[in-house]
C-alpha positions in Angstrom: 9.6 24.7 -19.8 11.4 23.5 -16.6 12.0 19.8 -16.2 11.1 17.9 -13.0 11.8 14.3 -11.9 10.2 12.6 -9.0 11.2 9.5 -7.1 9.1 7.7 -4.5 10.4 5.6 -1.5 8.2 3.7 0.8 4.5 2.8 1.2 1.4 3.1 -1.0 0.4 6.4 0.8 3.8 7.8 -0.3 3.2 6.6 -3.8 -0.2 8.4 -3.9 1.3 11.6 -2.6 4.1 11.4 -5.2 1.5 11.1 -7.9 -0.3 14.1 -6.5 2.9 16.2 -6.4 3.7 15.3 -10.0 0.2 16.4 -11.1 0.7 19.7 -9.3 3.9 20.4 -11.2 2.4 19.4 -14.5 -0.4 21.9 -13.9 2.2 24.6 -13.4 3.9 23.8 -16.7 6.7 21.5 -15.6 7.8 18.8 -18.0 8.1 15.5 -16.1 11.1 13.4 -17.0 12.4 10.0 -15.7 14.4 10.3 -12.5 17.6 9.0 -14.2 17.5 11.9 -16.7 18.8 15.4 -16.3 16.2 17.7 -14.7 16.0 21.2 -13.3 14.2 20.0 -10.1 14.4 16.6 -8.4 11.8 15.7 -5.8 12.4 12.7 -3.6 9.5 11.6 -1.4 11.4 10.0 1.4 10.7 7.1 3.8 11.8 6.7 7.4 10.2 3.4 8.4 13.6 1.8 9.1 17.3 3.0 9.3 17.7 1.4 5.9 14.9 3.6 4.5 16.7 6.6 6.0 19.9 5.6 4.2 18.2 5.0 0.9 16.6 8.4 1.2 19.9 10.1 1.7 21.4 8.1 -1.2 18.7 9.2 -3.6 19.1 12.9 -2.6 22.8 12.7 -3.2 22.3 10.8 -6.4 20.0 13.6 -7.7 22.5 16.3 -7.0 25.2 14.3 -8.6 23.2 13.9 -11.8 22.8 17.7 -12.1 24.8 19.8 -9.6 22.9 22.9 -10.8 19.5 21.4 -10.1 17.2 22.1 -7.2 16.9 19.0 -5.0 13.8 18.8 -2.8 13.6 16.3 0.1 10.0 15.6 1.1 8.1 13.4 3.4 8.8 11.2 6.4 12.6 11.3 6.6 12.4 15.1 6.4 9.9 15.1 9.3 12.2 13.2 11.7 15.6 14.5 10.4 15.0 18.1 9.4 18.0 19.5 11.2 20.4 17.1 9.6 19.0 17.8 6.1 19.3 21.5 6.6 23.1 20.9 6.8 23.2 18.6 3.8 24.8 20.3 0.8 22.9 18.1 -1.6 19.5 19.3 -0.5 18.1 22.7 -1.4 14.6 22.6 0.0 13.0 20.4 2.7 9.2 19.8 2.7 7.7 17.9 5.6 4.4 16.0 5.7 1.2 18.1 5.5 3.2 20.5 3.3 3.3 18.5 0.0 0.1 20.2 -1.3 2.1 23.4 -1.4 5.0 22.0 -3.5 4.4 24.1 -6.6 4.0 27.3 -4.6 7.2 26.4 -2.6 9.1 26.1 -5.8 7.7 29.4 -7.1 8.9 31.1 -3.9 12.3 29.5 -4.2 12.9 30.6 -7.8 11.6 34.1 -7.2 13.9 34.5 -4.3 11.0 35.5 -2.1 12.1 33.4 0.9 15.4 32.7 2.5 14.3 29.9 4.8 14.0 26.8 2.6 12.5 24.6 5.4 8.8 23.9 5.2 8.3 21.6 8.2 5.4 21.8 10.7 5.0 20.2 14.1 3.1 17.2 12.8 2.2 16.0 16.3 0.0 19.0 16.9 -2.2 19.3 13.9 -5.6 17.8 13.1 -5.6 19.1 9.6 -5.9 16.5 6.8 -3.7 17.6 3.9 -5.8 18.1 0.7 -4.0 16.2 -1.9 -5.8 15.0 -5.1 -5.1 13.0 -8.1 -7.0 12.8 -11.4 -5.2 9.7 -12.7 -2.8 7.0 -11.5 0.2 5.5 -13.3 -1.4 2.0 -13.0 -4.2 2.1 -15.5 -6.5 -0.5 -13.9 -6.0 -0.2 -10.2 -6.2 3.1 -8.3 -4.8 3.6 -4.7 -6.9 6.2 -2.9 -5.4 7.8 0.2 -8.3 8.3 2.8 -6.4 8.6 6.1 -3.1 9.8 7.6 -1.4 9.5 10.9 -1.2 6.9 13.7 -1.9 6.9 17.4 -0.6 3.4 18.1 3.0 4.0 19.1 4.3 0.5 18.6 7.7 0.4 20.4 9.6 -0.2 17.2 7.9 2.3 15.0 8.8 5.9 14.1 5.8 6.6 12.0 3.6 8.4 14.6 6.4 10.9 14.9 6.8 11.2 11.1 3.1 11.2 10.2 1.4 12.7 13.3 -1.9 11.8 14.8 -4.9 10.3 13.1 -6.5 12.5 10.4 -9.2 11.5 8.0 -10.3 12.6 4.6 -13.9 13.7 4.3 -16.1 11.0 2.6 -17.4 13.5 0.0 -13.8 14.3 -1.1 -13.0 10.6 -1.4 -16.1 9.9 -3.5 -15.4 12.8 -5.8 -12.0 11.4 -6.6 -13.3 7.9 -7.0 -16.0 9.0 -9.4 -13.5 10.8 -11.5 -11.1 7.8 -11.7 -14.0 5.4 -12.4 -15.1 7.6 -15.3 -11.6 7.2 -16.8 -11.9 3.4 -16.7 -10.2 2.4 -13.4 -11.9 -0.8 -12.3 -10.4 -1.4 -8.9 -10.1 1.1 -6.0 -7.8 0.4 -3.1 -8.6 2.4 0.0 -5.4 3.1 1.9 -4.0 5.1 4.8 -1.3 5.0 7.5 -3.7 3.4 10.0 -6.8 2.8 7.9 -8.8 1.2 10.7 -8.8 4.6 12.6 -10.6 6.3 9.7 -13.2 8.7 11.2 -11.7 8.8 14.7 -11.1 12.5 14.3 -14.7 13.1 12.9 -16.0 11.9 16.3 -13.6 14.0 18.4 -10.8 16.0 16.8 -9.1 16.5 20.2 -9.1 12.8 21.0 -7.4 12.1 17.7 -4.5 14.2 18.9 -4.0 12.3 22.1 -1.2 9.8 21.9 -2.0 6.4 23.4 -5.7 7.2 24.0 -6.6 3.6 23.4 -10.2 4.0 24.7 -10.8 6.5 21.9 -9.1 4.1 19.5 -11.3 1.2 20.5 -14.4 3.3 20.1 -13.3 4.4 16.6 -12.7 0.8 15.6 -16.2 -0.2 16.2 -17.9 2.9 14.8 -19.0 2.6 11.2 -17.0 5.3 9.5 -14.8 3.0 7.4 -17.7 0.7 6.7 -19.9 3.6 5.5 -17.1 4.8 3.3 -16.7 1.4 1.7 -20.4 1.1 1.1 -20.5 4.5 -0.5 -17.6 3.8 -2.8 -19.2 0.6 -3.8 -22.1 2.6 -5.2 -20.0 4.5 -7.7 -20.8 3.5 -11.2 -18.0 1.8 -13.2 -16.1 0.3 -10.3 -15.8 -3.5 -10.4 -13.7 -4.0 -7.2 -12.8 -2.4 -3.9 -9.7 -3.6 -2.0 -8.6 -2.5 1.5 -5.2 -1.6 2.7 -3.7 -2.9 5.9 -6.3 -3.3 8.8 -6.0 -3.4 12.5 -7.0 -6.9 13.7 -9.3 -5.4 16.4 -11.6 -3.9 13.7 -12.6 -7.4 12.6 -15.8 -8.2 14.5 -18.6 -10.5 13.4 -20.8 -7.5 12.7 -18.2 -5.7 10.7 -17.3 -8.8 8.7 -21.0 -9.6 8.0 -21.5 -6.1 6.7 -18.4 -6.3 4.5 -19.6 -9.6 3.1 -22.8 -7.9 1.9 -20.7 -5.7 -0.5 -20.3 -7.7 -3.7 -17.5 -5.4 -5.0 -15.4 -5.9 -1.9 -12.5 -8.2 -2.6 -11.9 -11.1 0.0 -8.3 -10.1 0.5 -7.4 -8.8 4.0 -4.0 -7.7 5.3 -4.0 -8.0 9.1 -0.7 -6.9 10.5 0.5 -9.4 13.1 4.3 -8.8 13.7 4.8 -11.7 16.0 3.1 -15.0 16.9 4.3 -14.8 20.5 2.4 -13.0 23.2 5.4 -11.9 25.2 7.0 -10.4 22.0 3.7 -8.6 21.1 3.6 -7.1 24.6 7.2 -5.7 24.2 6.1 -4.4 20.8 3.2 -2.5 22.4 0.7 -4.2 20.1 -2.8 -4.1 21.5 -4.0 -7.6 21.0 -2.8 -11.2 21.7 -2.3 -14.2 19.5 -5.7 -15.8 20.5 -7.5 -12.5 19.6 -5.8 -12.4 16.3 -6.5 -16.0 15.5 -10.2 -15.4 16.4 -10.3 -12.4 13.9 -8.9 -14.6 11.1 -11.6 -17.2 11.9 -14.3 -14.5 11.7 -13.1 -13.6 8.2 -13.0 -17.2 7.1 -16.6 -17.7 8.3 -17.9 -14.6 6.5 -16.0 -15.1 3.2 -15.3 -18.1 1.0 -11.6 -18.8 1.2 -10.4 -15.2 1.8 -6.8 -14.3 1.2 -5.3 -13.3 4.6 -1.8 -11.7 4.5 0.3 -10.3 7.2 3.6 -8.7 8.3 6.1 -10.4 10.7 9.2 -9.0 12.4 11.9 -11.4 13.3 14.7 -10.7 15.8 12.8 -8.1 17.8 14.8 -7.3 21.0 14.5 -10.1 23.5 13.2 -12.6 21.0 14.5 -16.0 22.3 14.7 -19.2 20.3 11.6 -20.4 22.2 9.7 -17.2 21.3 10.7 -17.5 17.6 9.7 -21.2 17.6 6.3 -20.2 19.0 5.9 -17.6 16.3 6.8 -20.1 13.5 4.3 -22.6 14.8 1.6 -20.0 15.2 2.1 -18.8 11.6 1.8 -22.3 10.3 -1.4 -22.9 12.3 -3.1 -19.7 11.1 -1.9 -20.4 7.6 -1.5 -17.2 5.6 -1.6 -16.6 1.8 1.4 -14.3 2.0 3.7 -13.0 4.7 6.0 -10.0 4.5 8.9 -10.9 6.7 11.1 -8.2 8.0 14.3 -8.4 10.1 14.0 -6.0 13.0 15.7 -2.7 12.2 16.9 -0.7 15.1 15.2 2.7 14.7 16.7 5.6 16.6 14.1 7.5 18.6 11.9 4.5 19.4 11.7 2.6 22.7 12.8 -0.7 21.1 16.1 0.9 20.1 17.2 1.1 23.7 15.7 -2.3 24.8 18.2 -4.8 26.2 18.9 -8.2 24.5 19.3 -6.9 20.9 19.4 -9.9 18.6 22.6 -10.3 16.5 22.2 -9.8 12.7 23.2 -13.4 11.7 20.4 -14.7 14.0 17.9 -12.4 12.4 19.0 -13.5 9.0 18.6 -17.2 9.9 15.1 -16.6 11.3 14.1 -14.6 8.3 15.2 -17.4 6.0 13.1 -19.9 7.9 10.0 -17.8 7.8 10.5 -17.0 4.1 10.7 -20.8 3.4 7.5 -21.3 5.3 5.8 -18.4 3.5 6.7 -19.9 0.1 5.2 -23.2 1.0 2.0 -21.7 2.5 1.5 -19.4 -0.4 1.9 -22.3 -2.9 -0.7 -24.3 -0.9 -3.2 -21.4 -1.0 -2.7 -20.9 -4.7 -3.0 -24.7 -5.4 -6.5 -24.5 -3.9 -7.7 -22.5 -6.9 -6.9 -25.1 -9.5 -10.1 -26.4 -11.1 -12.1 -23.4 -9.9 -13.7 -20.5 -11.8 -12.4 -17.1 -10.8 -12.8 -13.5 -11.9 -9.6 -11.9 -13.1 -8.9 -8.3 -13.7 -6.7 -8.2 -16.8 -3.9 -5.7 -16.3 -1.0 -6.0 -18.7 0.3 -8.0 -21.7 3.4 -10.0 -20.8 5.4 -13.0 -21.9 5.5 -15.5 -19.0 7.4 -18.7 -19.4 7.7 -18.1 -23.1 4.0 -17.8 -23.5 2.3 -14.5 -24.6 -0.2 -13.7 -21.9 -2.4 -11.1 -20.4 -1.6 -11.0 -16.7 -3.9 -9.9 -13.9 -5.2 -10.8 -10.4 -8.1 -12.6 -8.9 -10.3 -11.0 -6.3 -8.1 -12.6 -3.7 -5.1 -10.9 -5.3 -3.6 -14.1 -6.7 -1.6 -13.5 -9.9 -3.1 -15.3 -12.9 -2.3 -15.3 -16.6 -4.6 -15.8 -19.6 -2.8 -16.9 -22.8 -3.2 -14.3 -25.5 -4.9 -15.6 -28.7 -2.4 -16.9 -31.2 -2.6 -19.1 -34.3 -4.2 -22.4 -33.3 -5.5 -21.1 -30.0 -9.1 -22.1 -29.5 -9.9 -19.2 -27.1 -12.6 -17.3 -28.8 -15.4 -15.4 -27.2 -17.8 -12.8 -28.6 -18.2 -11.6 -25.1 -14.5 -10.6 -25.1 -14.6 -8.4 -28.2 -13.4 -4.9 -27.6 -16.4 -2.8 -26.6 -16.9 0.9 -26.3 -14.5 2.6 -24.1 -12.0 -0.3 -24.1 -8.6 0.1 -25.8 -6.8 -3.2 -26.6 -3.3 -3.4 -25.4 -2.7 -6.8 -27.0 -4.0 -6.2 -30.5 -6.3 -8.4 -32.5 -4.1 -11.4 -33.5 -4.9 -13.4 -36.6 -8.6 -12.7 -36.4 -8.9 -13.5 -32.7 -9.7 -10.7 -30.3 -7.1 -10.4 -27.5 -8.1 -9.7 -23.9 -7.8 -6.1 -23.1 -6.4 -4.3 -20.1 -9.1 -3.3 -17.5 -11.5 -6.1 -18.5 -12.8 -8.3 -15.7 -13.2 -11.8 -17.1 -14.3 -15.2 -15.9 -11.6 -18.0 -16.2 -11.1 -21.5 -15.2 -7.8 -22.1 -13.3 -6.1 -25.0 -15.0 -2.7 -25.0 -13.2 0.5 -23.0 -12.7 2.3 -21.0 -15.3 5.2 -20.4 -12.9 5.8 -20.5 -9.2 3.7 -17.4 -8.4 1.3 -17.3 -11.4 -1.8 -19.4 -12.0 -2.7 -20.4 -15.6 -6.3 -19.6 -16.6 -8.6 -20.4 -19.5 -11.1 -17.8 -20.5 -14.8 -18.8 -20.3 -16.6 -15.5 -20.4 -17.3 -12.3 -18.5 -19.2 -11.9 -15.2 -23.0 -11.8 -15.6 
């Protein structure tokens, strides 16, 4: 039985695709081993979102070949799509597999080992296809939360981003295929489904007009798609699947948030009030250079709509510091804006010059020390705002999806997340602990991960419980006291 090892770099979409490739290989009889062990085949699902990601991709490819010089090393994914010629000349790489070709991985390996093909490059012109690649999973490594890929490609062409060139134009997965996968995962006990994509808000654009989905920069078509109910319908249909307790959404385009859209979302009890709205800058001049299609006032308005429709929703975002031309005044405007909007979490990135993008050749590139200083300031702000948001939960009753046993701060706990995706810990029952609840006894279909301790039933992974937030266990974890299960 040949041995295969896989390694994923990059986003949740990549992680889903890596899982799907692994399951392909298992079905063909491969034994899957950890990446740091000797294998016959190594598959690296690469990332190309920044130059640093490119470098990490190359490093992992070379590391694989070094672990076993006789192995077959497969480079797959986004870095392959934008650097195919360079990888063809890389002695560490035996096969290159671009996007929209991963579903063929097992067949590609069969061809390679049979000697039936001399060309080891499987890369299509991703910019001229409207085909959604049929990848499927029947399980996920995380046993409580399942990421479901429903969309691929992006038509936005932000000036700093290579992804439209690596992923192609907008392509959507048929709703019936999504629902089939969701039902299968729910039947296995997965309680939370996360709908994700490269540009999730464009879901269904290609259902309306496949040709318009291939048109780069067709913002009128994009606007129409944003206000059509394809994504909303999908969420509603997923919510009807028996066994699911929660639905969470991947990153959303701010323009999709209208009063009508938010009101409909608020009617879906299973939808988590956790929204990631990518911002990138709090300065209108910088947003314009980035080719983002909204301004700061529009973005602020969309956050307000969510806060009106939901009770204390978690709003998170991405911010780039040191974008070409960003002055001290522009950075100060961004910092002030972020504090005013007040996010639960911010992912702060130092601008990475990406060859092949418009931003790479813009004048007034910001020196690295300045980027680092600005990043530190925003990370400090993020830490304070996140603490303030978490503090607001103390004394409230929240639903927590229990995910894994852990020892946090020296206390045996079961750790999980609230609907707002705030990390919370429930102390595991131990001698002298008064946490007892008949409602929490292990029921049919539940397998305890923290076993019954001294006559007390421990919380189990995958259970959604009600708990009162009593304080903080550590800087990022709320401490909770069990009071029962949702009625």
